[in-house]
N, C-alpha and C positions, 0 to 999 in steps of 0.2 A: 155294762158296766162302759163299755167299748163307747156308746154314746157321748157320757161325761167329760164336760170341754175341760176337766184337768185331766184324763185320762192319758194323751197325751208325754203328757210331763212327769205322770208320775212315771209311764213307763223309766224317764230318759233318768231319774231319780236312782232308779230301781238298779239301772245298769250303771249307776254311778256307787253302789253300797256293793254291787254285787265287787269289779270293782277296784276298791280299797279293802277287801276282803284277799284280791289277788295283789295286787301293789306291798300287801304293809309285810311283806315279804321282806323289800328291800327297801321298807321305809318303817319308823321308827313312830312317826306322826305323817294321820292326812285328818282332813278336815272336810266333810259330803255336809254341801249344804243342800236339803231333799222339801216334795213339795209333794204334795196327795197321796205321800207314803208313814205311814206311823205305827204304832205299838198297837193300836188297840185296833187291828186289821184282823178277825179271828181266819181260821185254812180256809172257810168256805163261804166264806160271804166280810161286805168291806162296814166299816165304821165309820160314819161320821163322816170325813174327808180322809180317809185313807183307808185308799183300796188294794194295800198293799203290805204286809207283817214289815217294815221293810225291819228291825232288830230279828226278826226269828229268820228272816234268810239269810243278811248279813253274817247273825250264829249260825250259821246249819252252811256256809260258805268257808270261814272261819275253821269250822270238827273237818271238813274234806280238804283244810287242807294244810292237817295236820295236828291247825290247836287245841290242846285239853284243858287245858285251864284258860276260861273266858269269865271275863266278870262283867256286866252289863248293870253298869247305874247311871239312873235316871233322873233328872234336874229338868222338868217339864210340867209346866203348868196344869196337866191332866192326869187323867195315872190311866198305867198299861195293862191291858194284857201278855202277863210270859210265858202263859203256855205253854205255850212254841217250843217255847227255852228251854224250860226250867230244870228240864233235862241236862244241860248238857254248859247250862252257865246261873254262876253267884247271877242274883235280882239283887242292884238295891234299889232304896229310895230314896229320898232326899225332905219328899213334902211330906210335913207333919212328925209327931213324936212319934210315929209306929214304922218300924222298917216292913218292908213286903210280907204277906200273910197272906198262906193261903186260904181260901174261904171253900170260892163253886172255885175259884180259878188265881191268879196271880194279880193282887191289885194291890193299888199304891193309897194310902190315905189321903184323900185329898186333902189342905188346910189353903185356903191359897189366902187367909188372911195374917198368916205366921209376919212378923217381921224380920225387913230383910240380914239384923244381925244373925239373927237365929239362923234365919236360912241358914247362912255360912259359914256355923259353929255348927249343924246339920250335918253338913254339905264333910266339912272337916271330919264327926264322928265316921260315915260313912269309909271316909279311906283310910281310915285304921281298918278295916273289918277289913278292903282290903288288900293292903298291906301286908295284915298275917298271913292269904290265903297266896299269894305270891305270884299272881297268875300271870300267864306266859302275855294277855292281848286285852286289853282296858276297852272295853267301848259306851260311847259315854252320849248317852243324847239329854241335847243340850237343846231346852226352851227357848226357845227367843220371844215366848208368850210370856217367860215372867217378868219381860219388863218394863217398869211403873208406866207406860203411855201404849203396851199393848193393851186387849179385850178380858184380860184376868181379873186383873185390879188390882194384882200383889202391887211390891216395892221396892223388885231389884232396876237400879237404874248400870251407869256407863263402871262405876266403881267398884261394885256389887260381881262382875261379867271381867274386870280388869285380877277378882282375888280369888274370882273359879277358875277360871285363867290356870293362873301362876300357879295356883293350890292343886292343882291338873296334873299339869308338866309338870310338877315335882313328885305326886306320887305315880305317878307314869315316867322316871326314872329308871334307864335300864329295861324300859316294858316298852312292850306295840303299842296306842293308843290310839285310836281311832274314834272322832268325833263327829256324831247325824248335827244338827244343827238344822229343827225343824221344826214346826206350826209358826205362828204369825205371822201376825198381816199386812205389816206397815212396810218398805220400802229403808224408810229413813233411821228404824231400828235397825236394817239389817246390815246396811254397810257402817253404822256405830259397833258391832258386833265385832262384825271385818275387818276392820280400822284399827279396835282393841288387839284385836287375837295378832296380826299382822306387823307390830309395835311390841309383839311382847316375845313374840317368835322372833324378831331382828332385835331386841335390846337381851336375850339367849347367845342371838352369834356374836353380841361387837361384844362381852364379856368377856 
């Protein structure tokens, strides 16, 4: 694994994830861009492009830091393995009509052909579940790969990401929110998402 060209990148991403779990005690919102990590990785083996399971490590660190009520919400074009965190966090998935269900492991039903309007609608339904559980920390696994310019073939554009950010920030009001920005392959899409996020935060503080 150490010989992989993106191993050092994955290590740096992992450092950022662990740091976020420590810093969230002093902040309400932290955004962590990652690469080479992802929730499809298992405890003893990598999967796809994921060397380390960043979600599992983040949740484990949050638990160590004393947080008892944690919700993980997935808005990514892939279905992930939540086995490593299912006993320590409530796990939700926005893709498809079916909420995450346990088969051999926690998986999400992939539905990449879902219209963008329906996707936003599904996100808001999941947020009601978050509100009902009233967690101390929300971990948002945000996939860059849902953008229409990316490889997944989904329809989401800048306006969709803007609406997702605004919706998630509302639900995170009075709660801690850690955003893991993962997946994706294009720098222009990454820059667009970050700029969108920056402007929304800027508007919040200016009002």
